[in-house]
Every structure is written in C-alpha cells, then in structure tokens.
MIGU-74022 format. One record per residue (C-alpha): x, z, y. Coordinates in steps of 0.25 Angstrom, whole numbers, padded with zeros to 4 digits, always signed. Layout:
N
XZY
...
This chain:
214
-0110-0112-0071
-0123-0117-0068
-0127-0113-0056
-0135-0103-0058
-0128-0096-0066
-0115-0097-0055
-0127-0091-0044
-0130-0079-0054
-0116-0077-0055
-0113-0077-0039
-0124-0068-0038
-0120-0058-0050
-0104-0058-0042
-0113-0054-0029
-0119-0044-0035
-0105-0039-0042
-0099-0038-0027
-0111-0033-0020
-0109-0021-0028
-0094-0019-0029
-0097-0020-0014
-0108-0009-0012
-0098+0000-0022
-0086-0004-0013
-0093+0000+0001
-0099+0015-0008
-0083+0018-0012
-0078+0016+0001
-0090+0026+0008
-0086+0035-0001
-0072+0034+0001
-0074+0036+0015
-0081+0049+0012
-0072+0055+0002
-0058+0050+0010
-0065+0057+0022
-0068+0071+0015
-0055+0071+0004
-0044+0062+0012
-0037+0050+0005
-0030+0061-0005
-0042+0072-0008
-0051+0058-0010
-0053+0053-0026
-0061+0040-0028
-0069+0048-0039
-0074+0056-0027
-0076+0043-0017
-0084+0037-0032
-0092+0051-0034
-0095+0047-0018
-0099+0033-0020
-0106+0037-0032
-0099+0026-0041
-0091+0027-0050
-0076+0030-0049
-0073+0018-0058
-0081+0010-0049
-0072+0014-0037
-0060+0012-0044
-0065-0002-0046
-0065-0004-0030
-0052+0004-0027
-0041+0008-0036
-0037+0021-0030
-0042+0028-0017
-0031+0025-0009
-0036+0010-0009
-0049+0016-0006
-0045+0025+0006
-0037+0010+0011
-0052+0001+0010
-0059+0012+0017
-0046+0013+0028
-0042+0000+0030
-0058-0003+0031
-0060+0007+0043
-0048+0001+0050
-0054-0013+0049
-0066-0009+0056
-0057-0001+0068
-0052-0014+0068
-0063-0020+0070
-0067-0012+0080
-0055-0011+0088
-0056-0025+0092
-0070-0027+0094
-0069-0016+0105
-0057-0023+0111
-0063-0037+0109
-0072-0032+0120
-0065-0026+0131
-0056-0033+0140
-0042-0033+0138
-0037-0022+0149
-0049-0013+0140
-0047-0016+0127
-0037-0007+0123
-0048+0005+0127
-0058+0000+0121
-0048-0003+0108
-0044+0011+0108
-0058+0019+0110
-0063+0009+0100
-0052+0014+0089
-0056+0028+0093
-0071+0027+0092
-0071+0020+0077
-0063+0032+0073
-0073+0041+0082
-0086+0035+0074
-0079+0034+0062
-0069+0048+0060
-0068+0046+0042
-0061+0032+0047
-0052+0041+0056
-0050+0048+0044
-0047+0038+0035
-0038+0034+0044
-0032+0045+0047
-0029+0050+0032
-0036+0063+0037
-0039+0069+0022
-0023+0067+0020
-0018+0074+0033
-0015+0059+0040
-0007+0058+0027
-0008+0044+0021
-0007+0050+0007
-0012+0041-0005
-0009+0028+0003
-0001+0018-0002
+0009+0012+0008
+0002+0000+0005
-0012+0004+0010
-0005+0013+0020
+0000+0000+0027
-0013-0007+0026
-0019+0005+0032
-0010+0005+0043
-0009-0008+0045
-0024-0009+0048
-0022+0001+0057
-0011-0006+0064
-0021-0016+0068
-0031-0008+0074
-0021-0002+0083
-0015-0016+0086
-0029-0018+0093
-0026-0007+0103
-0010-0012+0105
-0015-0026+0110
-0025-0021+0118
-0014-0014+0125
-0006-0027+0126
-0017-0034+0133
-0015-0023+0143
+0001-0026+0146
+0011-0031+0139
+0020-0019+0130
+0032-0021+0120
+0031-0018+0105
+0035-0004+0105
+0026+0001+0118
+0014-0005+0112
+0017+0003+0098
+0020+0015+0106
+0005+0013+0114
-0004+0012+0103
+0002+0021+0093
-0001+0032+0106
-0015+0026+0108
-0016+0027+0091
-0012+0042+0093
-0021+0045+0104
-0034+0039+0097
-0030+0045+0084
-0028+0057+0092
-0040+0057+0098
-0048+0055+0087
-0041+0067+0078
-0043+0076+0089
-0057+0073+0091
-0062+0072+0077
-0057+0086+0076
-0065+0091+0089
-0052+0093+0097
-0056+0086+0109
-0068+0091+0110
-0061+0105+0110
-0051+0097+0122
-0064+0093+0130
-0059+0077+0127
-0063+0066+0118
-0056+0058+0108
-0060+0044+0116
-0057+0050+0130
-0043+0052+0124
-0041+0039+0119
-0048+0033+0132
-0037+0042+0139
-0025+0038+0131
-0030+0023+0134
-0032+0023+0147
-0016+0028+0149
-0012+0017+0141
-0018+0007+0148
-0012+0012+0160
+0002+0011+0153
-0001-0001+0149
-0007-0008+0163
+0005-0003+0169
+0014-0011+0161
+0005-0022+0162
C-alpha cells in the first residue's frame, strides 16, 4: 500500500474511532439520566437513545442490552471512587489514612448523588434486579476493591485477624452508606446532624478500638 494511501486510511480510521467514542459518551451520559429517573427496571434502550438524540440501533451497536450499559456506567463510577480513595489515603500519614479514606468515600457520593443511586439500585428498591450473576460479581468485585483501601488503612493502625477486619470493614461501610442515605433524604437535617459528622464519629471510635489493640 502506497504511503499516501496508508496515511489516508489511518486518518479515516482515527476519525471513525473518534465518532464512535463521541457516540458512546453521549449514550453513557443519556443513560445516566434515564437510570437515575427510571431505575434499571424502568429504563429502556429506546428511551436512552431518545435522550442521546441518536437512533436506537446505534445504541445496540455499542451495548446489546441495558444491563451491560448499566454495568459499564457503574464500573466507571467505582473506578473513579477507587482513584479518589487512593488519592486521599496517599496524602495522609499512616494514622490519619483511615479517616481520610472514609471521609473521601462519603464526599465522593455526597458530591455525586446519581452515582449513589446507581450503586444502590434505588430504582428497584435496593434490589439488583436485571443484572446477570456475572455482571453482579464483577461490580461487587470493584466495590470490594474500594473497601479494601479502607481495610488496609485499618491494618496500618493495628494488626487485626481476618474476621475482625471483615467485621469492622462491614460496619464502616454500613455507617457510611447509612449516613449518605439519611442525609440525602433530609433525615439527618431534621435530627440536627450531618453525614460527615456521623462518619467522623464512627471512624474516630473505630480508631480508638484499633489503637487499643495495637
């Protein structure tokens, strides 16, 4: 193939890939709105296509089902969360990393409520309806990676047996999730508290227990 022809084909291929990436991004942005509004069960690829202003057939070229689109969105959100947690922990010294990580987790979802709704399947009453077992395992694995950042921070304060580490990590996850839900629904304001304060108190108590074991 002549050099000029090869260059032209490479340029065409680059333009096609750019158009494909642009359409995929438009689909993801539209899907985020539709899933937040209708939940996984109520959303349709046709509604997502209409929101994105493209043909439904184009959506199918990128995603064969709404579940794969949902999973892609949630996987991206969890990847962003993991990056956010690691950055927060890296900036703190060993004794402050747990608090920094927990507050970073809380702040991530406080600033991005749509990601919280995606992660909790709010459109389905917290039930992961519609996701295949494979996709559910994949997403749960991504979430566990995020929690591992926090459990590793616990280990830096004091050595813990595996079962105790698991139990404390679950308790912290529940405290953070509960604080987010109560603040998002306005319940904490009624009680004269904030989600950040709830998370901070839980972590400070946890750190006290850990140091007692150190």
